[in-house]
C-alpha positions in Angstrom: 95.8 -22.7 -238.6 96.6 -24.4 -235.6 93.6 -24.1 -232.9 93.2 -25.3 -229.3 90.0 -24.2 -228.1 87.9 -23.7 -231.5 87.9 -26.2 -234.3 87.9 -24.5 -237.8 87.2 -26.9 -241.2 86.9 -25.6 -244.6 84.7 -27.3 -246.5 83.3 -26.3 -250.3 83.9 -22.8 -249.1 81.8 -22.9 -246.0 84.0 -22.3 -242.5 82.5 -24.6 -239.7 83.8 -22.8 -236.4 83.5 -25.4 -233.7 83.7 -24.2 -229.8 84.5 -26.5 -227.1 87.4 -28.4 -229.6 89.8 -30.1 -227.1 88.2 -29.1 -224.2 87.7 -31.2 -221.0 84.9 -29.0 -219.6 81.3 -29.8 -219.7 80.3 -25.8 -220.4 82.5 -23.9 -223.0 82.6 -20.4 -221.9 84.4 -17.4 -223.4 87.7 -17.0 -221.6 90.7 -14.9 -222.4 92.2 -17.8 -224.6 89.3 -18.3 -226.3 88.4 -14.7 -227.1 92.1 -14.4 -228.4 91.6 -17.7 -230.5 88.2 -16.5 -231.8 89.7 -13.2 -232.8 92.5 -14.7 -234.7 90.0 -17.3 -236.6 87.6 -14.4 -237.5 90.8 -12.6 -239.1 91.9 -15.3 -241.2 88.1 -15.6 -242.0 87.9 -12.0 -243.4 90.8 -12.3 -245.6 89.0 -15.4 -247.2 87.4 -13.8 -250.4 86.0 -16.9 -251.4 83.8 -17.5 -248.8 80.3 -18.4 -249.0 79.3 -18.8 -245.3 80.1 -19.4 -242.1 78.5 -21.9 -239.6 79.2 -21.5 -235.5 78.6 -24.6 -233.7 79.5 -26.6 -230.8 81.5 -30.0 -230.1 79.9 -30.2 -226.8 76.5 -32.4 -226.4 75.2 -30.1 -223.8 76.3 -26.5 -224.6 77.0 -24.4 -227.2 78.5 -21.4 -225.7 77.8 -20.8 -222.0 78.5 -17.2 -222.5 81.8 -15.3 -220.7 83.8 -16.5 -217.9 82.2 -15.5 -214.6 86.1 -15.9 -213.3 87.1 -13.1 -215.7 84.4 -10.6 -215.1 85.1 -11.1 -211.0 88.8 -10.3 -211.6 87.9 -6.7 -213.1 88.8 -4.2 -210.2 88.1 -0.8 -211.9 85.2 0.5 -214.2 87.8 1.2 -216.8 88.8 -2.7 -216.7 85.1 -3.6 -217.1 84.8 -1.1 -220.0 87.8 -2.7 -221.8 86.5 -5.8 -221.2 83.1 -5.5 -223.1 84.9 -3.5 -225.7 87.2 -6.7 -226.5 83.9 -8.6 -226.9 82.2 -5.9 -228.6 85.0 -5.9 -231.6 84.9 -9.6 -231.5 81.2 -10.1 -232.5 81.4 -6.9 -234.6 83.9 -8.9 -237.0 81.4 -11.6 -237.3 78.7 -8.9 -238.0 80.7 -7.6 -240.6 81.6 -10.5 -242.7 81.0 -10.3 -246.4 79.5 -13.9 -246.6 76.2 -14.8 -244.6 76.8 -16.5 -241.0 74.8 -18.9 -239.0 74.9 -20.1 -235.4 73.7 -23.7 -235.2 72.8 -23.6 -231.6 72.9 -26.8 -229.6 72.4 -26.9 -225.9 72.6 -23.7 -223.4 73.3 -20.8 -225.1 73.3 -17.9 -222.8 75.0 -14.4 -222.1 77.8 -14.1 -224.5 77.0 -17.1 -226.3 73.6 -15.5 -227.3 75.5 -12.1 -228.3 77.4 -13.9 -230.6 74.8 -15.6 -232.2 72.8 -12.2 -232.7 75.7 -11.0 -234.3 75.2 -14.0 -236.9 72.8 -13.1 -240.0 70.4 -16.0 -238.7 70.4 -18.2 -235.5 68.7 -22.0 -236.0 68.5 -24.3 -232.8 68.0 -28.1 -231.8 64.9 -29.2 -230.9 66.7 -30.9 -227.7 65.1 -30.0 -224.1 68.4 -28.9 -223.2 68.8 -26.2 -225.7 68.5 -22.8 -224.0 69.2 -19.5 -225.1 68.7 -16.0 -223.2 70.8 -13.2 -221.2 70.8 -13.7 -217.8 73.4 -10.9 -216.8 71.0 -8.8 -215.0 70.6 -11.6 -212.3 74.9 -10.8 -211.9 73.8 -7.4 -211.7 75.2 -6.5 -215.2 74.0 -5.3 -218.4 74.6 -7.8 -221.7 78.2 -6.5 -222.6 78.7 -7.6 -226.1 76.3 -5.9 -228.1 73.2 -7.7 -227.0 71.3 -5.2 -225.8 71.7 -3.2 -229.4 71.1 -6.3 -231.3 68.4 -8.2 -230.1 65.7 -5.1 -230.5 66.7 -5.3 -233.6 66.0 -9.2 -234.0 62.9 -9.4 -232.2 61.8 -6.0 -231.8 61.8 -3.8 -228.7 59.1 -5.0 -226.0 59.9 -8.6 -226.4 63.6 -8.1 -225.8 63.2 -5.7 -222.8 61.2 -8.7 -221.3 64.0 -11.2 -222.2 66.8 -8.6 -221.2 65.2 -7.2 -217.8 64.5 -10.5 -216.5 67.3 -12.8 -217.7 64.4 -15.5 -218.5 65.4 -18.5 -220.7 63.6 -19.6 -223.9 63.6 -23.1 -225.0 64.1 -23.5 -228.8 60.2 -23.1 -229.9 59.4 -20.5 -227.9 62.7 -18.4 -229.6 61.2 -19.3 -232.7 57.8 -18.0 -232.1 59.7 -14.7 -231.0 61.5 -14.4 -234.1 65.0 -15.0 -232.2 65.3 -18.4 -234.2 65.1 -19.0 -237.9 64.3 -22.6 -237.8 64.1 -25.6 -235.2 65.5 -29.0 -236.2 66.8 -32.5 -234.7 70.4 -31.6 -233.4 71.7 -34.6 -235.8 70.9 -32.0 -239.2 71.5 -28.8 -237.7 74.8 -28.3 -239.4 73.5 -29.5 -242.6 70.3 -27.2 -242.4 72.5 -24.3 -241.5 73.5 -24.0 -245.6 69.9 -23.4 -245.9 69.6 -20.6 -243.6 72.3 -18.4 -245.3 70.0 -16.0 -246.7 68.0 -13.3 -244.8 64.4 -13.7 -244.4 62.8 -11.5 -246.8 59.4 -12.2 -245.5 60.3 -10.5 -242.3 61.8 -7.5 -244.6 63.8 -5.4 -241.8 63.0 -3.4 -239.1 60.4 -1.1 -240.1 57.9 -3.7 -241.8 57.1 -5.3 -237.9 54.3 -3.3 -236.1 56.7 -4.0 -233.1 59.3 -2.6 -234.8 57.5 0.3 -236.2 56.3 1.3 -232.7 59.7 1.2 -231.3 60.4 3.7 -234.1 57.5 6.1 -232.8 58.6 8.4 -230.4 55.8 8.8 -228.3 55.3 5.0 -228.8 58.9 4.8 -227.2 58.3 6.6 -224.4 55.2 4.8 -223.4 57.2 1.4 -223.8 60.1 2.4 -221.5 58.0 4.1 -219.2 55.9 1.0 -218.7 58.9 -1.2 -218.6 60.3 1.2 -215.8 57.1 1.0 -213.7 57.4 -3.1 -214.0 60.8 -2.9 -212.8 60.3 -1.0 -209.6 57.3 -2.9 -209.1 59.3 -6.3 -209.3 62.6 -5.2 -207.6 61.4 -1.9 -205.1 64.4 -0.4 -206.7 66.9 -2.4 -204.9 68.6 -3.2 -207.9 70.8 -1.0 -210.3 71.3 -2.8 -213.4 67.6 -3.1 -214.9 67.4 0.5 -214.1 70.6 1.3 -216.0 69.9 -1.4 -218.9 66.7 0.6 -219.5 68.8 4.1 -219.3 71.1 2.6 -222.1 68.6 1.1 -224.4 66.5 4.1 -224.0 69.2 6.9 -224.8 70.4 4.7 -227.3 67.9 3.3 -229.6 68.4 5.7 -232.3 72.4 6.0 -232.0 74.5 3.9 -234.4 76.5 0.9 -233.8 79.6 3.0 -232.6 78.0 5.3 -230.3 75.3 2.7 -228.9 78.2 0.1 -228.0 80.2 2.6 -226.0 77.5 3.4 -223.9 76.9 -0.1 -223.5 80.3 -0.8 -222.6 80.6 2.1 -220.5 77.8 0.6 -218.2 78.8 -2.4 -218.1 82.2 -1.2 -216.6 80.4 0.5 -213.8 78.1 -2.1 -213.2 80.8 -5.1 -213.2 82.6 -3.5 -210.4 79.6 -2.1 -208.2 79.2 -3.5 -204.7 75.8 -5.1 -205.9 77.0 -7.0 -208.7 80.0 -8.4 -206.7 77.7 -9.4 -204.1 75.3 -11.4 -206.8 78.4 -13.0 -208.6 79.3 -14.2 -204.9 76.1 -16.0 -204.5 76.5 -17.2 -208.1 79.8 -18.8 -207.4 78.5 -20.1 -203.8 75.4 -21.9 -205.9 77.5 -23.1 -208.5 80.1 -24.8 -205.8 76.8 -26.0 -204.0 75.8 -28.0 -207.2 78.6 -30.3 -205.9 78.9 -32.6 -202.9 82.2 -31.7 -200.9 81.4 -33.7 -197.4 82.9 -36.5 -196.0 82.4 -39.6 -198.4 82.3 -43.4 -197.9 84.2 -46.2 -199.0 80.8 -47.9 -199.8 78.6 -47.7 -202.8 75.7 -44.8 -202.2 72.0 -45.6 -201.9 69.9 -45.3 -205.4 66.7 -43.8 -204.9 64.4 -45.0 -207.9 61.1 -45.0 -205.8 59.8 -42.9 -202.9 57.6 -42.7 -200.3 55.6 -39.7 -198.3 55.1 -40.8 -194.7 52.6 -38.4 -193.9 50.4 -36.8 -196.2 48.6 -33.1 -195.8 49.9 -30.1 -197.4 53.5 -30.8 -196.6 53.5 -34.5 -197.9 51.4 -33.7 -200.6 53.9 -31.3 -201.5 56.7 -34.0 -201.1 54.9 -36.3 -203.0 55.0 -34.0 -205.7 58.4 -33.4 -205.6 59.2 -36.8 -206.0 56.6 -38.0 -208.4 58.0 -34.6 -210.8 61.6 -36.9 -210.4 59.9 -40.0 -211.6 59.7 -42.0 -208.5 56.4 -43.1 -208.5 55.5 -42.5 -204.6 53.4 -43.9 -202.2 52.0 -41.4 -199.8 50.7 -43.1 -196.6 48.5 -41.2 -194.0 46.0 -42.3 -191.3 42.9 -40.7 -192.7 41.6 -40.5 -196.2 40.6 -36.9 -195.3 44.5 -36.1 -195.1 45.2 -38.4 -198.0 42.6 -35.8 -200.3 44.5 -32.7 -198.8 47.6 -33.9 -199.7 46.6 -35.0 -203.1 44.9 -31.8 -203.7 48.5 -30.2 -202.8 50.2 -31.8 -205.3 47.4 -31.7 -208.3 47.7 -28.0 -207.5 51.6 -27.8 -207.7 51.0 -29.6 -211.4 48.4 -27.7 -212.8 50.3 -24.5 -211.8 53.0 -25.8 -214.1 50.3 -26.5 -216.7 49.2 -22.8 -216.3 52.6 -21.6 -216.7 53.0 -23.7 -219.9 55.9 -25.8 -218.2 53.8 -29.3 -218.5 51.2 -30.3 -220.8 48.1 -31.8 -219.1 48.8 -35.5 -220.5 52.1 -35.2 -218.3 50.3 -33.6 -215.8 47.8 -36.5 -215.4 50.4 -39.6 -215.8 52.4 -37.8 -213.0 49.6 -36.9 -211.0 48.4 -40.5 -211.2 51.7 -42.0 -210.2 51.5 -40.8 -206.5 49.3 -43.7 -204.8 47.6 -42.8 -201.7 46.8 -45.4 -198.9 46.6 -46.2 -195.2 48.8 -49.0 -194.7 52.5 -50.0 -195.3 51.7 -51.8 -198.7 54.9 -51.4 -200.9 57.1 -49.9 -198.7 59.3 -52.9 -199.5 59.8 -51.5 -202.9 60.7 -47.8 -201.5 64.5 -46.5 -201.6 63.6 -43.3 -199.9 61.1 -42.6 -197.2 60.4 -39.0 -196.1 58.5 -38.7 -193.0 56.3 -35.4 -192.5 53.8 -36.2 -189.7 53.0 -34.1 -186.7 55.9 -32.4 -184.6 56.0 -34.9 -181.8 59.0 -36.4 -180.6 57.2 -39.6 -179.3 54.8 -40.3 -181.9 57.6 -39.8 -184.8 60.0 -42.4 -182.8 57.2 -44.8 -182.4 56.7 -44.1 -186.0 60.2 -44.9 -187.2 60.2 -48.0 -185.0 57.0 -49.5 -186.9 58.2 -48.4 -190.6 61.4 -49.9 -190.2 59.7 -53.3 -190.3 58.3 -52.7 -193.4 61.1 -51.0 -195.6 63.9 -52.7 -197.1 67.4 -52.8 -194.6 68.8 -50.5 -197.6 66.2 -48.2 -197.7 66.9 -44.7 -196.4 64.8 -42.9 -194.1 64.4 -39.3 -193.1 62.3 -36.8 -191.1 61.2 -33.6 -192.4 61.1 -32.4 -189.0 61.7 -28.3 -188.5 62.8 -28.2 -184.7 63.2 -31.7 -182.9 66.4 -33.4 -182.6 67.4 -35.6 -185.2 69.8 -37.2 -182.6 67.2 -38.2 -180.7 64.8 -40.1 -183.0 68.0 -41.7 -184.5 67.9 -43.8 -181.6 64.4 -45.3 -182.2 66.0 -47.1 -185.2 67.9 -50.3 -185.2 69.9 -48.9 -188.4 70.5 -45.4 -187.6 73.4 -45.1 -190.2 70.7 -44.8 -193.0 68.9 -42.2 -191.1 69.3 -38.5 -191.4 66.7 -35.2 -191.2 65.8 -33.9 -194.5 63.9 -30.5 -193.5 61.7 -28.8 -196.5 60.3 -25.5 -196.6 56.8 -24.8 -197.1 55.6 -24.6 -199.9 57.9 -27.6 -200.9 57.2 -26.5 -204.9 58.4 -22.7 -204.6 61.4 -22.9 -201.7 64.5 -24.2 -202.9 66.2 -24.5 -200.0 67.1 -28.3 -198.2 68.4 -28.5 -194.7 70.2 -32.2 -194.0 70.5 -33.1 -190.8 73.0 -35.3 -189.7 73.9 -37.0 -186.4 76.7 -38.8 -184.6 75.9 -42.4 -186.3 74.9 -41.3 -189.9 76.6 -42.9 -192.8 78.5 -40.5 -194.9 77.1 -42.9 -198.1 73.5 -41.8 -197.2 74.1 -38.0 -196.9 76.1 -38.0 -199.9 73.3 -39.8 -201.5 70.6 -37.3 -200.3 72.5 -34.3 -201.1 72.9 -35.8 -205.0 68.9 -36.6 -205.0 68.4 -32.8 -204.1 70.4 -31.3 -206.8 69.0 -33.7 -208.8 65.5 -32.4 -207.7 66.7 -28.8 -208.4 67.0 -27.9 -205.0 69.6 -26.2 -203.1 71.1 -28.5 -200.3 72.9 -27.3 -197.1 74.4 -29.9 -194.8 73.7 -29.2 -191.0 74.6 -31.1 -187.7 71.7 -31.3 -185.3 71.0 -28.6 -183.1 67.7 -26.5 -181.7 66.1 -24.7 -184.9 69.0 -26.5 -187.2 70.2 -23.4 -189.4 67.3 -21.4 -190.6 64.7 -21.4 -187.7 67.7 -20.9 -185.4 68.8 -17.7 -187.2 65.4 -16.7 -188.0 64.2 -16.7 -184.4 65.7 -13.2 -183.6 64.2 -11.6 -186.8 60.4 -12.6 -185.3 61.3 -12.2 -181.9 62.6 -8.6 -182.2 59.6 -7.8 -183.8 57.7 -9.1 -181.0 59.5 -7.2 -178.4 59.4 -3.9 -180.5 55.5 -4.4 -180.5 55.5 -5.0 -176.9 57.4 -1.3 -176.6 54.8 0.8 -179.0 56.3 0.7 -182.0 53.5 0.8 -184.7 53.6 -3.3 -186.5 53.5 -1.0 -190.0 56.8 0.6 -189.2 58.5 -2.4 -188.4 57.2 -4.4 -191.7 58.3 -1.3 -193.7 61.7 -1.1 -192.4 62.5 -4.6 -192.9 61.0 -4.4 -196.7 62.8 -1.4 -197.1 65.8 -3.5 -195.8 65.1 -5.9 -199.0 63.5 -8.5 -197.1 60.6 -9.9 -199.2 58.2 -9.6 -196.2 58.2 -8.2 -192.6 58.4 -10.6 -189.6 54.4 -10.3 -188.4 53.5 -11.1 -192.2 56.2 -14.1 -192.0 55.1 -15.4 -188.8 51.1 -15.4 -190.4 52.5 -17.3 -192.7 54.3 -19.9 -190.8 51.8 -20.2 -188.3 51.8 -18.2 -184.9 51.3 -21.2 -183.0 53.8 -23.4 -185.2 56.0 -20.2 -184.4 55.7 -20.1 -180.8 56.4 -24.0 -180.1 59.7 -23.7 -182.1 60.4 -20.5 -180.5 60.1 -22.6 -177.1 62.3 -25.6 -178.4 65.0 -22.9 -179.6 64.9 -20.9 -176.2 65.2 -24.5 -174.1 68.2 -25.3 -176.3 70.1 -22.0 -176.5 68.8 -19.9 -173.9 68.0 -16.1 -172.9 69.6 -14.8 -175.8 66.7 -16.0 -178.1 63.8 -15.7 -175.6 60.9 -14.7 -177.2 58.5 -11.8 -176.6 55.0 -13.4 -174.7 52.9 -11.5 -177.1 52.7 -14.7 -179.7 51.6 -16.6 -176.7 48.8 -14.3 -176.3 47.8 -14.5 -179.7 47.5 -18.2 -179.8 45.0 -18.3 -177.0 42.7 -15.7 -178.9 43.0 -18.7 -182.0 44.9 -16.0 -184.1 46.9 -18.9 -186.1 47.6 -16.5 -188.9 47.3 -17.2 -192.9 45.7 -20.9 -192.0 42.6 -19.9 -190.2 42.3 -16.4 -191.9 43.4 -14.3 -188.3 46.6 -13.4 -187.3 48.5 -10.1 -187.4 46.6 -9.9 -190.7 43.0 -10.7 -191.7 42.9 -13.0 -194.6 40.1 -13.8 -197.3 39.5 -17.3 -198.4 42.3 -17.4 -201.2 44.6 -16.4 -198.6 44.9 -12.3 -199.6 45.4 -10.2 -197.2 42.6 -7.9 -196.5 44.2 -5.8 -193.8 45.8 -5.6 -190.5 43.7 -7.5 -187.4 42.0 -4.7 -185.5 41.7 -6.9 -182.6 45.3 -7.7 -182.6 46.4 -4.0 -183.2 44.0 -3.1 -179.8 45.9 -5.4 -177.8 49.2 -3.2 -178.5 50.1 -0.5 -176.3 47.9 2.5 -176.6 50.9 4.9 -176.7 52.8 4.6 -180.0 56.6 5.0 -179.9 58.2 6.7 -182.8 61.8 4.7 -183.5 64.1 5.6 -186.6 63.9 2.9 -189.6 68.0 2.7 -189.5 67.4 1.9 -185.6 64.4 -0.7 -186.0 67.0 -2.5 -188.8 69.5 -2.6 -186.3 67.3 -4.2 -183.7 66.2 -6.8 -185.8 69.3 -8.0 -187.8 72.2 -7.4 -185.2 70.6 -10.6 -183.1 70.4 -12.5 -186.6 74.1 -11.7 -187.2 75.1 -12.5 -183.4 73.3 -16.3 -183.8 74.9 -16.6 -187.3 78.2 -16.3 -185.5 77.3 -18.5 -182.7 76.0 -21.3 -185.2 79.5 -20.9 -186.9 81.3 -21.4 -183.2 78.8 -24.4 -182.7 80.0 -26.1 -185.9 76.1 -26.6 -187.1 77.7 -25.6 -190.5 81.3 -25.6 -192.2 81.4 -22.2 -193.3 79.7 -18.7 -193.9 78.4 -19.4 -197.5 76.4 -22.3 -195.7 74.7 -19.6 -193.4 74.2 -17.0 -196.5 73.2 -19.8 -199.0 70.5 -21.2 -196.4 69.2 -17.8 -195.2 69.1 -16.3 -199.2 67.0 -19.3 -200.1 65.4 -20.5 -197.2 64.1 -16.7 -195.9 64.5 -14.7 -198.9 67.4 -12.4 -197.4 67.9 -9.7 -200.0 70.3 -11.3 -202.6 71.9 -7.7 -203.2 73.4 -7.9 -200.0 75.4 -10.7 -200.6 73.7 -12.7 -197.7 73.7 -12.1 -193.7 77.3 -12.5 -193.0 78.7 -11.0 -196.4 76.6 -8.0 -195.3 78.0 -7.9 -191.9 81.5 -8.0 -193.5 80.8 -5.1 -195.6 79.6 -3.2 -192.6 82.4 -3.9 -190.4 82.3 -6.2 -187.7 83.9 -3.9 -185.0 80.9 -1.5 -185.7 78.6 -3.9 -185.4 79.8 -5.0 -182.1 79.8 -1.5 -180.7 76.5 -1.2 -182.0 75.5 -4.4 -180.2 77.1 -3.5 -177.2 75.2 -0.1 -176.9 71.9 -2.0 -177.1 73.2 -4.8 -174.7 72.9 -1.6 -172.1 70.0 0.1 -173.1 67.5 -2.6 -174.3 68.5 -6.5 -173.4 72.1 -7.6 -172.1 71.4 -11.1 -172.8 69.7 -10.6 -176.3 72.6 -8.3 -177.8 75.7 -9.1 -175.8 78.1 -10.1 -178.8 79.2 -14.1 -178.7 82.9 -15.0 -178.2 83.5 -16.0 -181.7 82.5 -12.4 -183.0 84.6 -10.7 -180.6 87.7 -12.9 -181.6 87.2 -12.4 -185.4 87.1 -8.7 -184.8 90.3 -8.6 -182.3 92.1 -10.8 -185.1 91.4 -8.4 -187.7 89.4 -11.3 -189.7 85.8 -11.2 -191.5 83.3 -14.2 -191.7 85.0 -14.9 -195.5 88.5 -15.0 -194.1 87.8 -18.4 -192.5 
């Protein structure tokens, strides 16, 4: 039969069904055309009575099947659309399961979502030992339930506890781990994969089926099931605080359906998929997925010259931040130099990089030999020896403009003309720094967030003389280093710190009004923030926050003025987590022991009871207003840049889709009204809506309309 997306070859009564045939995309997905074509192929295979077996494989070097096309899911407008789409996928995979001959999925590369659900419908799954082979059901991360039979078949393959862990977290497995879990029957070199599939046409008799496994026996026991689901539900609520619908819906479907037959179970699964796929929460998470995918490709201004290549790096300045940057460079094979003025600072930097690597070893993401090799690749020194071989320098010294400019002038004498120089500044003007360099076109800001190994965001800060090749090369390097870059223009606080400042400032004003700290923190946590503003300021460093606040206030005026309360704390040497005393008291390991009673004693004795919604409005309205001024000032190009920056930079709740996506959903007219009320009752300068926001509302537009 004629095929377009899928190849079909019959050889010695074995059918080989190959995905990604005649397809120019690197990742193969289950789009409408592929689903239709696969259905036709399966109908033909059902007619062939002489078939000895079917092998599913892929023509692509990096992808078996990356799941259902997200654009297809995003196009669904009603619950019935979603349920119908899930039923179509279930019917397709039932055809695989119902074939009279054995079937094997020979997985090489990415096998996610619908790709794994297809594999689960096969008699056996085998996988290549390639490091790029990854398997998982990540639907929960999009606010969805696996809808093509994944929640039905996975427990029957690996047992209930293991399947719950995989489905509720969306984690991905490499081939050897998948084999240990019982998901994969064999792991082979990719060159032998199709040939070895023929040896897996039989069911593994040693497994014997569901009731032979202790885990499966536990799953069949009523009381054991109750305990398993109860523990899973408790774990979900602890991790998500109840904000996310999908994991709870998954648990409901799996618990209610575990004793049902295939037809009844799949009906419940498709109905749940339909409900979730059109929910606001899932739409917001899909929105973030599309933003993140778009951010993986540079879309800014390009130049006509070759892009700089970054093979060797240097961290100029050690300590905690420099050590984190050196770790990132070492992780990407750049054998970095780490330079500082003292051996004490170098020791702190090595301690940080070692801690980052050891964390990977403990999580079994890295072998101890690799840890030793990569840690030793970092060369600590007090001078500029070897900087002539460096392609990329990231400066991470003290936040002092004069010192930075002096260091850059000196550095330029020790690096090649084509080496790119960057500053990890969090608040100082990149434009002004560039004046210290004779070749400013190869200079930019590269602002990492602390801790480097955990925070995914990097701000690439431009200035009026930077070469487009410099920006593009830095962007591509960030992507390669598994970071999410956002290009921003120079300005006070750049992007994230500028919008973050009202979050922390307003908390200070509320404290001075007598609103209890716990009420403020709880209101922000209940909104979905990972931590409250007081706890966050402790993490940043109260002294650092005060310094940045002054810089931003000087640049932007009274709308971002800060409460004087933080200055009072700095005077008493309450710096936060770094010295164990801030709004909270910390033990030697950095764990919170409780509120700092000395700080509590500095607050008004008369406590002010304020509604939680009012606290949230007081804190988030100025952030939305400032985000609008960021767009008006041209600091970034789009609302998506702002939302990506805040989600990955400060942990703005993803289920809300981002700050400006949230603002759009709430209604700009309503938010402007709330701002105007508080401009009269609280503070005019902090709450008066900016002209850009007013014009959007007047034109009946949203942030995502522009």
